[in-house]
Structures are given as structure tokens and as C-alpha cells.
C-alpha positions as CSV (number, residue, x, y, z in Angstrom):
1,M,112.9,81.7,116.4
2,Q,111.5,80.1,113.3
3,N,110.9,81.9,110.0
4,L,107.2,81.5,109.2
5,I,107.3,83.9,106.2
6,E,110.1,83.9,103.6
7,V,110.0,86.2,100.6
8,R,112.8,86.0,98.0
9,D,113.3,88.5,95.2
10,L,109.6,89.2,94.6
11,R,108.7,91.1,91.5
12,K,105.5,92.1,89.8
13,H,105.0,93.7,86.4
14,F,101.7,95.3,85.3
15,G,102.5,95.8,81.6
16,T,105.5,98.1,81.5
17,L,105.0,99.1,85.2
18,L,107.3,97.4,87.6
19,A,105.2,97.6,90.8
20,V,107.4,95.4,93.0
21,D,111.1,95.2,92.4
22,G,113.1,92.5,94.1
23,V,111.6,92.5,97.6
24,S,113.1,89.9,100.0
25,L,112.4,89.6,103.7
26,D,111.8,87.1,106.5
27,V,109.4,87.3,109.4
28,R,109.9,84.9,112.3
29,R,107.4,83.6,114.9
30,G,106.9,86.2,117.5
31,E,107.7,89.2,115.2
32,V,105.3,91.9,114.0
33,L,106.7,93.6,110.9
34,G,105.3,97.1,110.1
35,F,105.2,97.5,106.3
36,L,105.5,101.2,105.5
37,G,105.5,103.2,102.3
38,P,103.7,106.1,100.5
39,N,100.7,105.5,98.4
40,G,101.6,103.5,95.3
41,A,104.8,102.2,96.8
42,G,103.9,98.5,96.3
43,K,102.7,97.5,99.8
44,S,99.3,96.1,98.9
45,T,100.7,94.4,95.8
46,T,103.4,92.7,97.9
47,M,101.0,91.5,100.5
48,K,98.7,90.1,97.8
49,M,101.6,88.1,96.4
50,I,102.6,86.9,99.9
51,T,99.0,85.6,100.5
52,G,98.7,84.0,97.0
53,F,95.9,86.3,95.8
54,L,98.2,87.7,93.1
55,A,100.8,85.7,91.2
56,P,104.3,87.2,91.1
57,S,106.1,87.9,87.9
58,A,109.3,86.5,89.5
59,G,110.5,85.3,93.0
60,R,108.9,83.1,95.6
61,V,107.1,83.1,98.9
62,S,107.1,80.4,101.5
63,I,104.6,80.2,104.4
64,C,105.5,77.9,107.2
65,G,107.7,76.0,104.8
66,H,105.1,75.7,102.1
67,D,105.6,77.4,98.7
68,V,102.6,79.6,97.9
69,E,102.7,78.8,94.2
70,S,103.5,75.1,94.2
71,D,101.6,74.2,97.5
72,P,98.9,76.9,97.7
73,I,96.4,75.1,99.9
74,A,98.9,74.2,102.6
75,A,100.3,77.7,102.5
76,K,97.0,79.6,102.5
77,S,95.5,77.4,105.2
78,R,98.1,78.9,107.6
79,I,97.4,82.5,106.6
80,G,94.9,85.0,108.0
81,Y,94.4,87.9,105.6
82,L,92.8,91.2,106.1
83,P,92.9,92.8,102.6
84,E,92.5,96.5,101.8
85,G,88.9,97.6,102.1
86,A,87.8,94.5,104.1
87,P,85.5,93.1,101.4
88,A,82.6,91.0,102.7
89,Y,79.1,89.9,101.6
90,G,77.1,92.9,102.5
91,E,73.8,91.1,102.7
92,M,75.1,88.8,105.4
93,T,75.2,89.6,109.1
94,P,78.6,89.2,110.9
95,A,77.2,86.1,112.5
96,R,76.4,84.5,109.2
97,F,79.6,85.7,107.5
98,L,81.8,84.3,110.3
99,D,79.9,81.0,110.2
100,F,80.5,80.9,106.4
101,V,84.2,81.6,106.8
102,A,84.5,78.9,109.5
103,E,83.0,76.4,107.1
104,V,85.3,77.4,104.3
105,R,88.2,77.1,106.7
106,G,87.1,73.6,107.6
107,L,86.4,74.1,111.3
108,D,84.2,71.3,112.7
109,A,80.9,72.1,114.3
110,S,82.0,72.2,117.9
111,R,85.2,74.1,117.1
112,K,83.4,76.5,114.9
113,E,80.9,77.6,117.5
114,A,83.5,78.0,120.2
115,R,85.9,79.9,118.0
116,I,83.2,82.3,116.7
117,R,82.1,83.1,120.2
118,E,85.8,83.7,121.2
119,V,86.5,85.9,118.2
120,V,83.3,87.9,118.5
121,A,84.1,88.7,122.1
122,K,87.8,89.5,121.3
123,I,86.8,91.9,118.5
124,H,83.8,93.3,120.3
125,L,81.2,92.6,117.7
126,E,78.3,91.6,120.0
127,S,76.3,94.8,119.4
128,V,76.2,94.4,115.6
129,L,76.3,90.6,115.3
130,H,72.9,90.3,113.7
131,Q,72.9,93.5,111.6
132,T,73.7,93.3,107.9
133,I,77.3,94.2,107.1
134,D,76.1,96.7,104.5
135,T,74.6,98.8,107.2
136,L,77.7,98.8,109.5
137,S,80.1,101.7,110.0
138,K,83.5,101.6,108.4
139,G,85.0,100.8,111.7
140,F,82.7,97.8,112.4
141,K,83.3,96.6,108.8
142,R,87.0,96.7,109.5
143,R,86.5,94.7,112.7
144,V,84.5,92.1,110.9
145,G,87.3,91.8,108.4
146,L,89.8,91.3,111.3
147,A,87.5,88.7,112.9
148,Q,87.5,86.6,109.7
149,A,91.2,86.8,109.4
150,I,91.9,85.4,112.9
151,L,89.0,83.0,113.0
152,H,90.9,79.8,112.2
153,D,93.8,80.9,114.5
154,P,96.4,81.0,111.7
155,E,100.2,81.0,112.3
156,V,100.6,83.9,109.9
157,L,98.6,87.1,109.7
158,I,98.8,89.6,106.8
159,L,96.9,92.7,107.8
160,D,96.5,95.6,105.3
161,E,95.7,98.8,107.3
162,P,94.0,96.9,110.3
163,T,93.1,100.1,112.1
164,D,91.8,102.0,109.1
165,G,88.6,103.8,110.0
166,L,88.7,102.9,113.7
167,D,88.3,105.5,116.4
168,P,91.1,105.9,119.0
169,N,89.6,103.4,121.5
170,Q,89.1,100.8,118.7
171,K,92.6,101.3,117.5
172,H,93.9,100.7,121.1
173,D,91.8,97.5,121.3
174,V,93.1,96.2,117.9
175,R,96.7,96.9,118.8
176,A,96.2,95.1,122.1
177,I,94.8,92.1,120.2
178,I,97.8,92.1,117.9
179,K,100.3,92.3,120.7
180,E,98.4,89.5,122.5
181,M,98.6,87.2,119.5
182,A,102.1,88.1,118.4
183,P,104.2,85.6,120.4
184,Q,102.8,82.6,118.6
185,K,102.5,84.1,115.1
186,A,104.3,86.0,112.4
187,I,102.5,89.2,111.5
188,I,102.8,91.7,108.8
189,I,100.9,95.0,109.2
190,S,100.7,97.5,106.4
191,T,100.1,100.9,107.8
192,H,100.2,104.7,107.1
193,I,100.1,105.4,110.9
194,L,103.7,105.8,112.0
195,E,102.8,105.6,115.7
196,E,101.8,101.9,115.1
197,V,105.5,101.1,114.5
198,N,106.3,101.9,118.1
199,A,102.9,100.7,119.4
200,V,103.0,97.1,118.1
201,C,105.9,96.4,115.7
202,T,109.1,94.6,116.5
203,R,110.6,95.5,113.1
204,A,109.8,97.9,110.3
205,A,110.2,97.7,106.5
206,I,109.9,100.7,104.2
207,I,109.2,100.3,100.5
208,A,109.0,103.0,97.9
209,K,108.7,102.7,94.1
210,G,108.6,99.0,94.5
211,K,112.0,98.7,96.2
212,L,112.7,97.7,99.8
213,L,114.7,100.6,101.2
214,F,114.9,99.7,104.9
215,V,114.4,96.8,107.2
216,G,115.2,97.1,110.9
217,T,113.9,97.7,114.4
218,P,111.9,100.8,115.4
219,V,115.0,101.9,117.4
220,E,117.2,101.6,114.4
221,L,114.7,103.5,112.3
222,E,114.5,106.3,114.9
223,A,118.3,106.4,115.0
224,R,118.4,107.6,111.4
225,S,116.5,110.8,112.4
226,R,118.5,114.0,112.6
227,Y,116.7,114.5,115.9
228,H,118.1,111.3,117.4
229,N,119.7,112.3,120.8
230,A,118.5,115.9,120.3
231,V,117.7,117.7,123.5
232,T,114.5,119.6,123.9
233,L,114.0,122.0,126.8
234,T,111.3,124.6,127.7
235,V,112.4,127.9,129.2
236,V,110.8,131.2,130.1
237,T,110.6,133.3,126.9
238,A,112.4,136.2,128.5
239,A,115.6,134.0,128.8
240,A,115.1,132.1,125.5
241,G,117.6,134.3,123.5
242,E,120.3,133.8,126.1
243,V,119.7,130.0,126.3
244,R,119.6,129.6,122.6
245,A,122.9,131.3,122.1
246,A,124.5,129.2,124.8
247,L,123.2,126.0,123.3
248,A,124.4,127.0,119.9
249,G,127.9,127.4,121.3
250,I,128.1,123.9,122.7
251,P,130.5,121.5,120.7
252,G,128.4,118.9,118.9
253,V,125.3,121.1,118.5
254,S,124.6,121.6,114.8
255,E,121.5,123.7,115.1
256,V,119.0,125.1,117.7
257,E,115.4,125.2,116.8
258,S,112.7,127.1,118.7
259,T,108.9,126.8,118.9
260,A,106.4,128.6,121.0
261,G,105.4,126.8,124.1
262,T,102.9,128.8,126.0
263,A,102.3,132.5,126.4
264,T,105.3,132.8,128.6
265,T,107.5,129.9,127.6
266,T,109.6,128.8,124.6
267,R,110.6,125.3,123.6
268,L,114.2,124.9,122.3
269,T,115.6,121.9,120.6
270,A,119.4,121.4,120.3
271,V,120.1,119.2,117.3
272,P,123.4,117.2,117.5
273,T,125.8,116.5,114.7
274,P,125.4,112.8,113.7
275,G,126.7,110.4,116.3
276,T,127.2,113.0,118.9
277,R,125.7,113.0,122.4
278,I,125.1,116.4,123.9
279,A,122.7,115.8,126.8
280,E,125.3,115.7,129.5
281,T,127.0,118.9,128.4
282,I,123.6,120.7,128.2
283,Q,122.7,119.5,131.7
284,E,126.0,120.9,133.0
285,R,125.3,124.3,131.3
286,I,121.8,124.4,132.8
287,R,123.3,123.8,136.3
288,G,125.9,126.4,135.8
289,G,123.7,129.0,134.1
290,A,121.0,129.1,136.6
291,W,118.4,128.8,133.8
292,Q,114.8,128.2,134.8
293,V,114.0,125.0,132.8
294,D,110.4,123.7,133.0
295,E,111.0,120.6,130.9
296,L,113.9,118.7,129.4
297,F,114.0,115.4,127.5
298,I,116.2,113.6,125.0
299,E,114.6,112.9,121.6
300,A,114.6,109.3,120.4
301,G,114.0,110.5,116.8
302,H,111.1,111.6,114.6
303,L,109.7,108.7,112.5
304,D,107.9,111.0,110.2
305,E,111.1,112.9,109.3
306,V,112.9,109.6,108.7
307,F,110.1,108.2,106.6
308,R,110.1,111.3,104.4
309,S,113.9,111.2,104.0
310,I,114.0,107.5,103.0
311,T,111.0,107.5,100.7
312,T,112.0,110.8,98.9
313,G,115.4,109.5,98.2
314,A,117.3,111.8,100.5
315,M,118.8,108.8,102.3
316,G,119.1,106.7,99.2
317,A,118.4,103.1,99.0
318,T,120.3,102.1,102.0
319,R,119.4,98.8,103.7
320,T,120.1,97.4,107.1
């Protein structure tokens, strides 16, 4: 696969504040990179530098082989950018705004009309097409912003919180659109919604205090969780004490956690020591102990727990 985005040692100072500190990453055609981090981590600043909206203090960015600083027109023509807040001309309607963006992007008359129709249908803007943008809901404003980003069918998409303000159905639609476009593009998505990593991303990057702390696949990220390969089972509450004690005695089990299930059941989670698989042994104990187990599954890992561990420094600045 071809690298469409190349970022090398990117840095940004705002006075004495170092907002982005040596970020380097590549995104190939066909990849969707989820860009994660707490508020103030440097996500939006990094994305603004990648798109050329903000000049870096040091480092370089290449888009489809074109340097963003030395060859900005060629680079930016290949980028679709949805910035934070989805700014637009509020007095325009979506129809007029998309027509304006198409002209700026240099689409000829026949291509412009066809492409606007296609994007309006894809983003489901028909019902608000002739309503002024100022009067639209936050969700529809966000969809208008996404529509302008993909209007010229760019090879690279930089999307800052693309599902912000959308209801669950709209989020599902936008994720489906991203997955549909992904094979032919390189896409970076900034998000606070960890479920989007598994929903649409092929890789994830985590940034905190301006430093890139992790780059890897969602599976590799989940594997850093203390709950990776943990076994969760639901048993009748009357037997929960016996089952918990038995689980705690299994080699490789570091801890057993319990939470209430229903009025009559308890959910137990056996947490393994790192690198240990305990599922097979637990299944043998279940068969031998004649326990009534209503539910059993192996945990892939908890992304929220990994995210907190990495961004608060508990796992250090390890990179993959």
C-alpha cells in the first residue's frame, strides 16, 4: 500500500508552550487512523498542520508526495478537511454552500452538479438543502461540513470529530460512509469516542501533552488492557461466593472482580496475570464443578482503561 500521508518530527510552539512535540506517522491508502487523546493533547493542532492551515515550528508533512509547505496547492487539492466546529457561511443554504465549495475546488459545471447530487444523497441532506445553515441543528451542520470535505473526492481525508453532535443513527450512517470510502483513501479521524476505533479504524494513535505515545492496531491497543483475555461469567448469586473462591485459586488468575447482574445473578470477571490464558482452565472447572453459568465470554480488553493508562503516564511513553 502507498503512503498518502507522511508526517515527520512535527512540532508546534505557541510562545513558551510546546503544543506538539515531535509527532511522526504514516497513513497508507486504505487505512483509517483513529487519532485519540485527552482535551488539550495536541490533536487538533496536529491536524491543522497536516492540512496546512497552521504552519509548524519544525518538521514536515507530505500529502500524496507533495510537501504541504513548499507545494501547498498540490497538497491541499488532495485533502478533504472537516475542522473542529464545522465552520461555514451561516447565511448560505447547504445547496449554495456546496456549490461555492465546488467552484473553489475547480469542479467543472457538469461534474459539479453530479457530484453535489451524489454527496447530498450520501450524507442525507435533502430535507435541509434549502434551509440557511444558521438555522440547522448541530448534527446537520456537522453533516454539511462532512459533505464539503468529500465533495471533490479527495485521496486524503482529515476529519476532526466527524460524528460530534450526531444521534446514534447519524453516527452509524457516517461510519458506514467512512468505511465505504476507506479502501481508496487515507483517512485520519480525531475522536473522543473510543467505540469508533473498533467501528471504523484500522489503526489508532494516542497523543498526550503533544507527544505520540502509541501507534498500532485496535487489537494491539486492546492487548495492553489488564482485561485482555480476562474471563467473565454470570452465575446465580447463591453460588457466587463458591465460584469466586474457585476462580481465585486458578493459576494465572491475578484477581476476581464481581458486579451485580440481575436480582438473582452475579457477574464475575477473572483477570489474568499478563500474558496468561485462563479460559480453558476455567471451562474445565465449570464442567467439573457443576456450576450453573448463564453467560461466559473472553474479554478482548477495555479501551477506556488502556486510554487512561497511556494518557496518564501509567504505561509511560511506550511506542509500537
